[in-house]
C-alpha positions as semicolon CSV with decimal commas, in nm:
position;residue;x (nm);y (nm);z (nm)
1;M;-18,555;12,665;10,673
2;S;-18,392;12,850;10,425
3;A;-18,072;12,800;10,247
4;A;-17,824;13,046;10,330
5;S;-17,803;13,262;10,019
6;S;-17,443;13,337;9,849
7;D;-17,343;13,525;9,561
8;V;-17,210;13,405;9,212
9;Y;-16,973;13,552;9,020
10;Q;-16,881;13,485;8,631
11;L;-16,537;13,543;8,528
12;K;-16,387;13,526;8,214
13;V;-16,005;13,334;8,211
14;T;-15,788;13,431;7,887
15;L;-15,466;13,293;7,829
16;S;-15,234;13,527;7,686
17;G;-14,984;13,507;7,420
18;S;-15,192;13,258;7,223
19;R;-15,227;13,381;6,841
20;S;-15,641;13,224;6,858
21;P;-15,803;13,388;7,187
22;I;-15,777;13,078;7,419
23;W;-16,015;13,138;7,684
24;R;-16,276;12,995;7,949
25;R;-16,616;13,138;8,130
26;L;-16,630;13,039;8,461
27;L;-16,925;13,085;8,717
28;V;-16,779;13,024;9,079
29;D;-16,916;13,127;9,423
30;S;-16,820;13,444;9,593
31;G;-16,680;13,205;9,863
32;T;-16,418;13,046;9,691
33;T;-16,055;13,022;9,810
34;L;-15,791;13,119;9,583
35;Q;-15,671;12,767;9,575
36;D;-16,003;12,658;9,483
37;L;-16,035;12,909;9,199
38;H;-15,631;12,725;9,073
39;R;-15,800;12,376;9,096
40;I;-16,136;12,512;8,867
41;I;-15,877;12,676;8,617
42;Q;-15,699;12,405;8,595
43;V;-15,961;12,178;8,501
44;A;-16,147;12,446;8,274
45;M;-15,813;12,481;8,057
46;G;-15,798;12,105;8,050
47;W;-15,422;12,114;8,258
48;Q;-15,292;11,925;8,485
49;A;-15,115;12,112;8,775
50;A;-14,862;12,205;8,508
51;H;-14,859;12,529;8,458
52;L;-14,770;12,840;8,628
53;H;-15,027;13,104;8,746
54;Q;-15,035;13,453;8,928
55;F;-15,371;13,585;9,024
56;E;-15,288;13,994;9,078
57;L;-15,551;14,158;9,265
58;S;-15,712;14,554;9,183
59;D;-15,429;14,730;9,383
60;G;-15,141;14,508;9,265
61;V;-15,100;14,301;9,442
62;L;-14,999;13,929;9,334
63;F;-15,026;13,600;9,445
64;G;-14,893;13,274;9,345
65;D;-14,625;13,004;9,463
66;P;-14,297;13,058;9,395
67;E;-14,177;12,687;9,435
68;E;-14,389;12,592;9,120
69;D;-14,166;12,826;8,897
70;P;-13,892;12,594;8,784
71;D;-13,692;12,919;8,707
72;G;-13,720;13,093;9,037
73;R;-13,920;13,427;8,845
C-alpha cells in the first residue's frame, strides 16, 4: 500500500520591528492547523508561549487569541 501524499508548504516567518533581520524558514504539512502552526513557530523562534501572535489571511481575516493580550488589544 502506498502512503497518502500530502503537500508540504515552505513558510518564511519574520519578526517585525527588529533592527537586525530575524526569521525562520519552516516546512509544514498542508494539514497543519493554525493552532499547530502557532506551536511550531514558538519552538522555531525559541519562545515559550509568552509572545503574542496573529495570523492574517489573504482576504484580511485575522486569527489570534485576544485572551493572550494583557493589554486587551
